[in-house]
N, C-alpha and C positions, 0 to 999 in steps of 0.2 A: 486781739491780735493787732500788731502795729506794723506798718510798712515803713522802712527807713530808706530814703533816697538821698544820694549825695550828688550834688551838681557843682560844676566848675563855672557856671554862668548864673548870675543873680536873676536875670529875667526868666530863664528856664526854671530855676528853683522856685520862684514865685508862682509860675504857672503850675508846676508839679505839686504844689501844696493843695490844689483842688479847691473846692470839693468835687468829687467825681461820683456821679450817680450811675448805678447799674440797674437796669430794668427799664420799664416804661417811664416816660417823663411824668405822667400823671400818677404813677404808682411805683416809685423806685423801691427796689428790694434792699439795696445797700447804698449808703452814702459813705464814701471813703475820703478821709483827710489824712494823707501820708505825712509822716514826720520828714521834713526836707531840710537837709543841711546844705548850705551854700555859702558863697563868699559874703553874702549880705547878713548872715546871722551866726557865723563861726568866726571867732577872733583869730588873728594871726598870732601864732605862738612863736615868740621871737627870741627865746633864750633856752639854753640847755636845762636850766633850773625849772623853767615852766614845763618843759617836756618831762622831766623826772617826776614832777608833781602830778601830772595827768597825761600819761602816754596816749590813751585813746583820743583825748581831745587834740593832742599834738598831731596825731595821724590824720584825724579828720580835718584839721587845719591845713596840713600839707596837701591833702587830696582836694579840698574845696578851693584852695587858693593856688592851684597848680598853674593857672595862666597868669598869675601876678608876676610882674617883672622882677620882683625880689624873691622868687621861689627858690633860687639856688641857696640863698641865705637861710631860708626857712628849713630847707632839707638838710643843710649842714647842722643846724641846731637840733633837728630831729635825730640825725645820726649820732651826734655827740650825746644827746640825752638818752638814747637807747643803750649806750655803754654803761649806764647806771642801773639798768635792770638785768635780771638774770638772762642767761643766754637763750633759753627756750622762749621766754616772753619776747625778747628782742627779735628772734627769728620769725615768730608769728606776726609781729607788727611790721617787720621788714617786708614780708611777703604781702601783707594786707595793703601796705602803702604802695607797693609796686602795682598791685592789681587795681587799686583805686585811682592811681594816676593815669591809667589807660594808655593812650597812644600820644599824649602831648609830649613836647620836648622835655618837660620836667622828668618824665619817666626814664629817659636816657641818662639824665644827670643822676637820678637815684640809683639806677643799675650800676653805673660806674662807681658810685660812692659806696654801695652796699652789696657786695656779692652775697647771694642768698645761700646760706648753708641749708642743706636738706636733711640734716641729721635729726631735726626735731620731729620728723614724721616717724613716730614710734609705735603706731598701732600695729596690731598683729597682722592685719592685711598688708600694710606697707612693708613690714619686715619680711613677710612671706614673698611678696612680689620682688623685693630686692634679692632675696635668696634664689628665687626662680631665675632671675636675670643673670646672676652669677653662675648658676649651674648651666644655663643655656650657653653662656659665653665660653665656659670651660669645655663643654661638650664640643662646641665648634672648634676650639683650639686643638682638642685631641684629634678630631677628624682632619683638620688642616695639616697637622704634622704628618699624619699617615699619608695623606694625599701628596704632600710635598716630597716625602721620602719615596714615593712610588709604590707604597704598599696598597695592594688591592683590598678594598673593604666591601664585602657583599652587602646588599641592601638590608638584610636582617640584622647584621652586626652594626651597620650605620644607624638603624632605628634604635637599637639597644643603647648605643652611646647617646644619641640625641634625646632619648626618652628618660635618661637617668637624671635624677634630681639630688642625688647624694654627692655633695661636694667632696667629701673625703675619698669616695670611690673614684670620682672623676679626676681628682688630683693624682691618685695612684695610676690610673690609666694614662694620664698625661705624661707622667714620668716614664712609664713603660713604652709609650708611643715613640719615644726618642730612639729606642733600641730594638724593638721587635722586628722580626722579618715578615711575619704574617699577622693579619688582623686577629686571627684566633688566639695568637700568643698574648695578645693584650689582656685576655680574660683569665689567663693562667696565673694562679697565685704563686 
């Protein structure tokens, strides 16, 4: 197993290289020597062509040189180079760069340069969470319309709407909420 550390300061990077011993001084159980990337051992990637040839290196370059006075130029090259890769790969490296930059001023430059599309989160879990969020929002819309129209909604019916996860059903209720005179009429087909 290998531990990778990125640093934006050469002195910190040298210190983080270890070795670190775990256990008693006279009988260490583990001696760890992390792989440390910092401005002292990662080159500045200075052209879009270099970025296109090695996107991960370009990202590590931007992250480790985040405090360099020329970081804006490095980030521009990275942004230009990411246009040469597929959209999903670009989105992953865009987010990785933002996370790696942390809270230094370069992170603000990056965020202004590269709005992060969230469409690449395509796992079943993320799709389910988005669907649940849409359903929850639509249920709130249905209840808000009824409330604004002065239609009394008993707690049991309010819970039925709030607990529904079927977007098609919620859309139908939304359309009916505009016209019904009672909350019960919302559920009549």
